[in-house]
N, C-alpha and C positions, 0 to 999 in steps of 0.2 A: 401515662397511658390515657388515650382518649376513648371516646365512644366509637363503637362500630356503626358506620352509617350504611343503611340498607336502602337503596334507591329502588322503589317499586317500578314495575314495567311501564306503567302509565306515565310516570315521571321521565323515564328514559326516552320514551317516544316523544314527549314534549321537548326534552333537551335536544333531541336530534334535529328539531326544526328551528332551533334558535340561531339567530345571526351570530357571527364569530364573537363580537364584543359581549353579547349577552351570555354566550356559552362560557366565556372566560369568567365573567362575574358569577354565573351559576356554579361553576366549579369552585370558586373562592367561597361561595356560600356553603358548599358541602364541607369545606375545610373548617369553616366556623362551627358547623354542627358537630364535627368530630371533636373539636377542642372545647367549645363553650356553647352547647345547645340552648342554654337559657338566655342567650343574647337576643333571641327572638322575642316575640310577644305572644303570650298566652291569649288565645281568642276569647275564652270565657274563664275569667278568674275564679268563678265558682266551681270550675271543674279542673283542678290542678293536673289531672291525668289526661286532659283533653288535648285538642289540636293546638299546635303552635304555628306561628307565621314568621318567616324571615324574608325581608325584602332584599332584592338584588337588582343589579343593572339600573342604579339610580332610582329605585322605587318602581320601575316599570315591570319588574318581575316579582312574583310572590311564590315562596316555597312553603308548603304546608307539611308539617311533620308531627310525629309522636315521639315522646321520650319514654323509653322503656328502661327504667332505672335498674330493676333487678337483673336485667340482661346486659346492662351497660350498652344499650343500642339506641340509635335514632332511626326511625323509619320515615323516609321522605315519601309521602303518600299522594301528593298532588302538587302541581305547579301551574302558574299562569304567567303569561308575558304579553304585554301590549306593545306593539311596535313592530 
């Protein structure tokens, strides 16, 4: 059983503007979060409950998320894409 991934509205809006290849990679990143959310990078190691980052689309995309262990959830809270 994996984590439940909750994609916040802001991230959905960003995903809706992605080119097809980037959207495919974004969806693959969401699958990674479901299975192994700690595959990303913790932005501030001093805050283990803080924001994580996972790159997608060859590093041109960044997905920011929180891991909520007690609820077994990952919340995708922001995304960026260059290109």
